[in-house]
N, C-alpha and C positions, 0 to 999 in steps of 0.2 A: 479100325473100328470100323464096317464097310457104316458109308452113310449117305441117305438118300435125300433126295428135294421131290418135294412132290407140289408139282407146275398146277397154283388154281387161279383162277382170276373172277373180276367184278360179271362178270358174260360172258356168251357165251360170241366166236366167229372175229374174237379181240388177237387174237394173232399168239396163243398157247402155246404154239403146234409151233408156231416157226422162231420165237423164242425158246423151245425146247429141241429142235431141230441145230439152231445156230451155239447152243449150248455144247448139244452134244458134241456139232463139229470142231470146238476149238479146241476142249474136253481134248478129243483124238488127234488133233492137229502137234498138241502143246504134249503124246505121252500118255496120259493120263488113262487109267486105265476106268475107264466110266461107258456107262451106257444111259437108255434112251425110253422108257416104258410110256403102254399106249391100250394100259388094260380094259379098257372103259370107250367101245366106240359104237358111234350109229351112221349109217346114210352108207349104203355104195355104191359106186357108179354103174354103166350100163356095161361095164368088166367084169362088174359085182367086187372094187375095189374095192377099201375105206380111202380116199384120200390122204389125210390127217393120219392113220398107219403107214400111206403109202412111205408120205413125201419120213418120219420119223430111221424109220429103216433103210432106206434112201441112204442118211445122213449116214446112218454106218453100214453100209457095203454088205447092210443081214438081213434073211428073207423077213416078211413086216411077219408071219406069223410066230416068230419066234418074241416078236413085245406086245402078243394081243392075246389076252386071256378075255374077249367076249368083242364082239362086232354083230350088232341089229342091222339084219336087210331099210328098215324103216329111218328118214333121214323127221327123226322123233326124239323127246325127252328117253333115257331108256326107258324108264320102265314104262310108258305107253311102249316104246316098241319091244320089249318083252311080252307085253301084253297078247301085241298082236300076230307074236310070232311061237307063243307059249311056251316062252325059256326063260322063264324068271330066272332071276340070278343069283348064286348062291355068296351072298357073303362068305365066310367061313371055303366057303373055296376058289372063291378070290382069293382072301389071306396067304395060302394055304399057296400055291400060286403062289407068287405078291414074294412070300417069305423067301422060295426058294430060288424065285429073278434076283434076288437083292444082293447073294451070296453067292454072282457068279462075280458080280464087277465090285472095287471099291469104291464108286458112284454110283450111284446107283438114280436120273431123272424121272420120278415117273409124271405121267403131266392128265390135271386129274378128264375131266366131261361139265362142260358147262361153268358156274358157279359152285358160291359157295354150297347154295343150300339149290342144286337138285335133286329129284326123288332119284331112289334106284329100284327103292324095292317097296316101295305103301301099299300095306291090305290093310286088313282086320287086322290080321294077325302082329304084323311088323313091317314099318318106316325106318326102312337102311337111307341114311340120305350122303349125298361127300363131305357135308361133313365128321358121320361117323367113322363113314370110309377114312374119313383123316385120323381122325382116333382115337381107331385097331392099331394103325399105327406110332411106337413105341422111337422117341428120340427121332424122329424128320421135320427134317428144315422145310421152314415152306417159302418161295418165296409167290411171290398175287402183281401176275401181270393186270391195265389197268389202260384202256385206250383214252388217249389225252383226247377231250370231247365232252364239250359242256352235260354235267354233269356228276366228273367227272372227280370231283375231290368228295361233293356226297358221299359214291355207289366205293369209292376207295376208304374211305371213314368211317363208311357200316359194315364196308367187311370185314378189318382194321377192329374194333372193335369187338366183335362180331369173332372173334381170329384169339383174340385177347381172356375174353368169354371163355371159349375152351381149352385155353392154357395150353397152343398156340404163335405167339403173335407172328408175324409175317419179317425173314429176315429181309428182305428183298419187297420192293418198289418199282416194279417196273411200267413205267408209261412208256406205252405205243402208240406215238404217233402216223397212226395208218391214216387218219386224215385230213394229213396234213400244213395242220391248225399253226407251228410255230407254237405255243404259249407254249413251255414246258419253264422256261422261265419263273411265272407270272406263278404259277399253277404250282410251285412246290415254294415258292416262296407265302402264298398263304396258305398249304397244307402241312408247311414243318411248324408252328405256336397246336396247329393244332390234332395232329401224333403227338407232340408234344404232354399236350392235356391227356391224352385217353391212352402213351404207352407208358411204360420202365423205360425201354430197349428200347430205341429209330430205327426204325428197317431203312440199312442204303435203299436211296432212293438212286434211280440211275434211269433214265432217258433213251426210245431209241428213234432214232430222225427219221424220219420222213422219205423209202427207202436206203433209208440205213442199212451196218449190222447190228446186232442186239450188244450188251454191253456183256465184259471181258471180265467177268468172274474167277475165274480161275487164282 
């Protein structure tokens, strides 16, 4: 059966793309039939390129257009960027595109956008958040990326509790030490009993050291 992993985070700019690119590179190097997608992206550079999409495409040596459903020009929340461009997201079309893409390989990594509660569509008729997107995909596994910094335990637990409520508890928690705090051990010791209070099945808790490599999960 094809396998899909949705990679989300407690916030934006905390390393989702770097983790996703590292995981797909590792998988390809190990001979896995794997791909990484960035379906929704916001913001382009002076060359008209979204750097997250470009990074994932480079990790797979493929064209950026093959892994991206829509890129908005403005570096803003997707719904706001879509309004500025008068190009609203169509959830059914996105899900149909994803379904086709997921059939191409044994394993598909799907990088989300921002955090769990980012609005993708928000108007009087329809509000569709990243959580709605996640719930629209059956049998998807969840990886939660967390920046290793002050406040991360609270943010991780809030996200885990909401994922549990959605029926999508995370399989992995990846703590990314992007600021070189070197505080993973004590964070883990405090986090673990709190997670046991929230979740029946404890996710695998992984650590990305400063300037290190993403954890190998395959």
